[in-house]
C-alpha positions in Angstrom: 74.5 114.0 0.8 72.4 113.8 4.0 74.0 111.6 6.6 71.9 108.3 6.8 70.5 106.8 10.1 68.7 103.8 8.9 71.1 103.2 6.1 74.2 103.7 8.1 76.5 100.5 7.8 77.8 100.8 11.3 76.1 99.2 14.3 73.5 101.1 15.9 73.8 102.3 19.6 70.8 104.4 20.1 67.2 103.3 20.0 66.0 106.1 17.7 68.4 104.8 15.0 67.2 101.1 15.2 64.5 99.9 13.1 61.8 98.4 15.3 63.3 95.5 17.5 61.3 96.5 20.5 60.4 93.0 21.3 63.8 91.8 21.2 65.2 94.6 23.4 62.5 93.8 26.0 63.7 90.3 25.9 67.3 91.4 26.5 66.5 93.7 29.3 64.4 90.9 31.0 67.3 88.5 30.5 69.5 91.0 32.3 67.1 91.5 35.1 66.4 88.1 36.0 69.3 85.8 34.3 72.8 85.0 34.0 73.1 84.0 30.4 71.5 85.4 27.2 72.3 83.9 23.8 71.5 86.2 20.6 71.2 84.3 17.4 70.3 84.9 13.9 71.6 84.8 10.4 74.6 87.1 9.3 73.5 90.9 9.0 70.2 90.5 10.8 71.2 93.3 13.4 72.6 91.3 16.4 75.4 93.7 17.1 73.0 96.8 16.8 70.5 95.1 19.2 73.1 94.2 21.7 75.0 97.6 21.7 71.6 99.6 21.7 70.1 97.5 24.4 73.1 97.9 26.6 73.3 101.6 25.9 69.8 102.6 26.1 69.5 100.5 29.4 72.6 102.4 30.8 74.0 99.0 31.9 77.8 98.7 32.5 79.5 96.5 30.1 82.6 95.1 28.7 82.1 94.5 24.8 84.4 92.1 23.0 83.9 91.4 19.2 85.3 88.0 18.3 85.6 88.9 14.7 88.6 91.2 15.4 90.4 88.2 16.9 90.3 86.4 13.6 93.4 86.4 11.6 95.5 87.3 14.6 97.5 84.3 15.6 96.2 82.4 18.8 96.2 84.0 22.4 97.7 87.2 21.0 94.4 88.3 19.2 92.2 87.4 22.1 94.6 89.7 24.6 94.4 92.4 22.2 90.6 92.3 22.0 90.5 92.1 25.8 92.7 95.2 26.2 90.6 97.1 23.8 87.2 96.0 25.5 88.6 96.9 28.9 89.9 100.2 28.0 86.7 101.1 26.4 84.8 100.2 29.6 87.6 102.0 31.8 87.0 105.2 29.6 83.5 105.3 30.8 84.9 106.5 34.3 81.7 104.8 36.0 82.3 104.0 39.6 82.3 100.3 38.7 85.0 100.8 36.0 87.2 103.0 38.4 86.9 100.4 41.2 87.6 97.6 38.6 90.8 99.5 37.3 92.1 99.4 41.0 91.4 95.9 41.6 93.2 94.9 38.2 96.4 95.8 39.8 98.4 92.6 40.7 96.6 90.4 38.2 99.1 88.3 36.2 99.6 89.7 32.7 97.9 93.1 33.1 99.7 96.4 33.5 97.5 99.2 35.2 98.1 102.9 34.5 95.9 104.9 36.9 97.0 108.1 35.7 95.8 107.8 32.1 93.7 105.6 33.1 94.2 102.4 30.9 95.5 98.7 30.9 97.9 96.8 29.0 97.4 93.0 28.5 100.4 90.6 27.8 99.9 87.5 25.8 103.4 85.9 26.2 103.8 82.3 27.7 105.7 83.8 30.8 103.2 86.7 31.7 100.0 85.6 29.7 96.9 87.4 31.1 95.0 85.5 33.9 91.5 86.0 32.5 89.8 84.2 35.0 91.1 86.3 37.9 90.4 89.5 35.8 86.7 88.2 35.7 86.9 87.8 39.4 87.9 91.3 39.9 85.3 92.6 37.5 82.5 90.6 39.6 84.0 92.2 42.9 83.8 95.6 41.5 80.1 95.1 40.2 78.9 93.7 43.5 80.5 96.3 45.4 78.8 98.8 43.5 75.5 97.1 44.2 75.1 96.3 40.4 75.9 93.7 37.6 77.9 94.2 34.6 77.5 92.7 31.3 80.3 90.8 29.6 79.1 90.7 25.8 81.0 88.4 23.4 79.8 89.2 19.8 80.3 86.4 17.2 81.5 84.1 20.0 81.9 81.0 17.9 85.0 82.8 16.1 86.8 82.1 19.4 86.6 78.4 19.1 90.2 78.2 17.7 92.0 81.0 19.8 90.1 80.0 23.0 88.8 76.3 23.0 88.8 76.7 26.9 86.3 79.6 26.8 83.2 77.7 27.4 84.7 76.3 30.7 85.6 79.9 31.8 82.0 81.1 31.1 80.6 78.1 33.0 82.7 79.1 36.0 81.6 82.7 35.7 77.9 81.6 35.6 78.3 79.4 38.5 80.3 81.6 40.8 80.3 85.1 39.7 77.1 86.7 40.4 77.9 90.2 39.6 78.4 89.3 36.0 75.7 88.6 33.4 77.0 87.0 30.2 75.5 88.0 26.7 76.7 85.9 23.9 75.8 86.3 20.1 76.4 84.3 17.1 75.3 84.0 13.3 76.6 80.5 12.9 74.1 79.3 15.1 74.7 75.4 15.2 78.4 76.2 15.5 78.0 78.6 18.4 75.8 76.0 20.3 78.4 73.3 19.6 81.1 75.4 20.9 79.3 76.4 24.1 78.3 72.9 24.6 74.6 74.1 25.3 72.9 70.9 23.9 75.7 68.3 24.6 75.5 66.7 28.2 79.3 66.6 28.4 79.4 70.4 27.3 80.8 73.1 29.7 77.4 75.2 29.7 74.9 72.3 29.5 72.1 72.4 31.9 72.5 76.1 32.7 69.4 78.1 32.2 69.7 80.5 29.4 67.5 83.2 27.7 67.9 82.9 23.9 66.7 85.8 21.7 66.3 85.0 18.2 66.2 87.8 15.6 63.9 87.4 12.7 63.8 88.4 9.0 61.7 91.5 8.2 58.4 90.9 6.6 57.9 92.0 3.1 55.8 94.9 4.4 58.4 95.8 7.1 61.4 95.6 4.4 59.5 98.0 2.2 58.7 100.4 5.0 62.4 100.2 6.1 63.6 101.2 2.6 60.9 104.0 2.3 62.0 105.5 5.6 65.6 105.2 4.8 65.4 106.7 1.5 63.2 109.5 3.0 66.1 110.3 5.4 68.6 110.6 2.6 66.1 112.6 0.3 66.3 110.0 -2.5 63.0 108.8 -4.1 63.3 105.3 -5.8 60.5 104.1 -8.0 58.0 101.6 -6.4 59.5 98.9 -8.9 63.0 99.5 -7.5 61.9 99.1 -4.0 59.8 95.9 -4.7 62.7 94.5 -6.7 65.1 95.2 -3.9 62.9 93.5 -1.4 62.7 90.4 -3.7 66.4 90.0 -3.7 67.5 91.0 -0.3 65.0 88.8 1.4 64.2 90.7 4.6 67.8 90.7 6.0 68.0 94.2 7.3 71.8 94.4 6.8 71.5 93.8 3.2 68.7 96.1 2.9 70.8 98.8 4.6 73.5 98.1 2.2 71.4 98.4 -0.9 69.9 101.7 0.4 73.4 103.0 1.2 74.8 101.9 -2.3 71.6 103.0 -4.3 71.5 106.4 -2.7 75.0 107.0 -3.6 74.4 106.1 -7.3 76.6 103.0 -7.2 74.2 101.0 -9.4 70.8 99.4 -9.9 69.4 96.6 -8.0 71.0 94.0 -10.0 74.5 95.4 -9.7 74.3 96.1 -6.0 73.1 92.5 -5.6 76.3 91.5 -7.5 78.5 93.6 -5.1 76.8 91.8 -2.1 77.2 88.4 -3.7 81.0 89.1 -4.2 81.4 89.6 -0.4 79.5 86.6 0.4 81.6 84.6 -2.0 84.7 85.6 -0.1 83.3 84.2 3.0 82.3 81.0 1.2 85.7 80.6 -0.3 87.2 81.2 3.2 85.3 78.4 4.6 86.0 76.1 1.7 89.8 77.0 1.9 89.9 75.6 5.3 88.3 72.3 4.7 89.7 69.0 3.5 86.2 68.3 2.1 86.1 71.5 0.1 85.3 69.6 -3.3 82.2 67.8 -1.7 81.1 71.1 0.2 81.1 72.9 -3.2 79.2 70.1 -4.9 76.4 70.5 -2.2 76.2 74.3 -2.7 76.2 74.1 -6.4 73.4 71.6 -6.4 71.5 74.0 -4.0 71.6 76.8 -6.3 69.0 75.1 -8.4 66.4 75.5 -5.9 65.0 73.7 -2.8 66.7 70.4 -2.8 66.1 67.1 -0.9 68.7 65.4 1.1 69.1 62.6 -1.6 69.5 64.9 -4.5 72.3 66.8 -2.6 74.0 63.4 -1.6 73.6 62.4 -5.4 75.6 65.6 -6.4 78.3 64.7 -4.1 78.4 61.2 -5.7 78.3 62.5 -9.1 81.3 64.6 -8.2 83.2 61.9 -6.5 82.4 59.1 -8.9 81.5 56.8 -6.0 78.6 56.1 -3.5 78.9 58.0 -0.2 78.2 56.8 3.1 74.9 58.4 4.4 76.4 59.2 7.6 79.5 61.0 6.5 77.3 63.0 3.8 74.8 63.9 6.6 77.8 65.4 8.8 78.8 67.6 5.6 75.2 68.7 5.2 74.7 69.5 8.7 77.9 71.4 8.9 76.7 73.9 6.2 73.4 74.3 8.2 75.2 75.0 11.3 77.4 77.5 9.6 74.3 79.4 8.4 74.9 78.8 4.7 72.0 76.4 4.1 68.6 76.0 6.1 66.1 73.1 6.2 62.6 74.1 5.5 59.5 72.6 7.0 58.9 70.3 4.1 62.4 68.7 4.5 64.1 70.5 1.5 67.3 72.4 1.8 67.7 76.0 0.7 70.4 78.8 0.9 69.9 80.9 4.0 69.2 84.1 2.0 69.3 84.9 -1.6 72.5 86.8 -1.6 74.2 83.8 -0.5 72.4 81.8 -3.4 73.6 84.3 -6.0 77.1 84.1 -4.6 77.4 80.3 -4.8 75.7 80.4 -8.4 78.0 83.0 -9.7 81.3 82.7 -8.1 82.0 79.4 -6.6 
């Protein structure tokens, strides 16, 4: 089997491996050149991580990259400390002048052990010697300014840190206001949750009023999705029928991550369009069930999601589905909070006509078959 490029399921790091996104890459580079804070938003599996890593690497920008998804499932501060250690050591391994100076400056920072011989760092998370993240950022800023450059601190899927690091937006605001050698790049797929966590729209929020560049990723058009599949299958020397390509584009809905998943699976003989859609839906169902398992309103959320599987739904019809489940009339304000939570989480979207739909067809299939 030929090694895929477009159908590779790992995040891309080189422009030649990235499908299109030239406009978004230029926007990110402009944000680095003239701004302090860039926020990248999109639905799940639309290529945020690939866009961010490719832009950083192609621009030859110094950066510390943290993936908040690795923090989920590891209790509290420990998970964040482990991810900080991994991200800093990846940066240190670059052996750039900025990273070498940063390593030297980290000596003496509480909660950080520095080994100049390896070189590497160890980060502590215990109560008595917990890492002083603010001071570490100040040392990073000092190293960047001393080298006459700016360094990117990238937080991928940052909304996942809201439980482990509720103080993070205040720290980011401090870095924005005082650490001119640092550019913040923050991404998130739960767009409303991310904005709430950062306090971008809240007059009392930590980052309210700060100028930010927002880069929004879009779905591929039908023509682009077909082109993506044709090019990807050409790379792996597989030739599906035109009918298969058209059916895949219909079901995977312009979401580049799902299109790549389909191409990867189909080229390995793992099934037809329907069975691969089912495999994808099972993955999404796990995420939906995980969300429901953490909520006291799980029964009501499930009623809304099931009602939405029947097609575009009005606010009142979704409210009626919850009331039918409960057997009592529901306060409109309380219902609206539930509905908007599903929108902020990226499960549902409100169309221009005011009707609510699933954010993508894989999610709709997951809710219809597995909730």
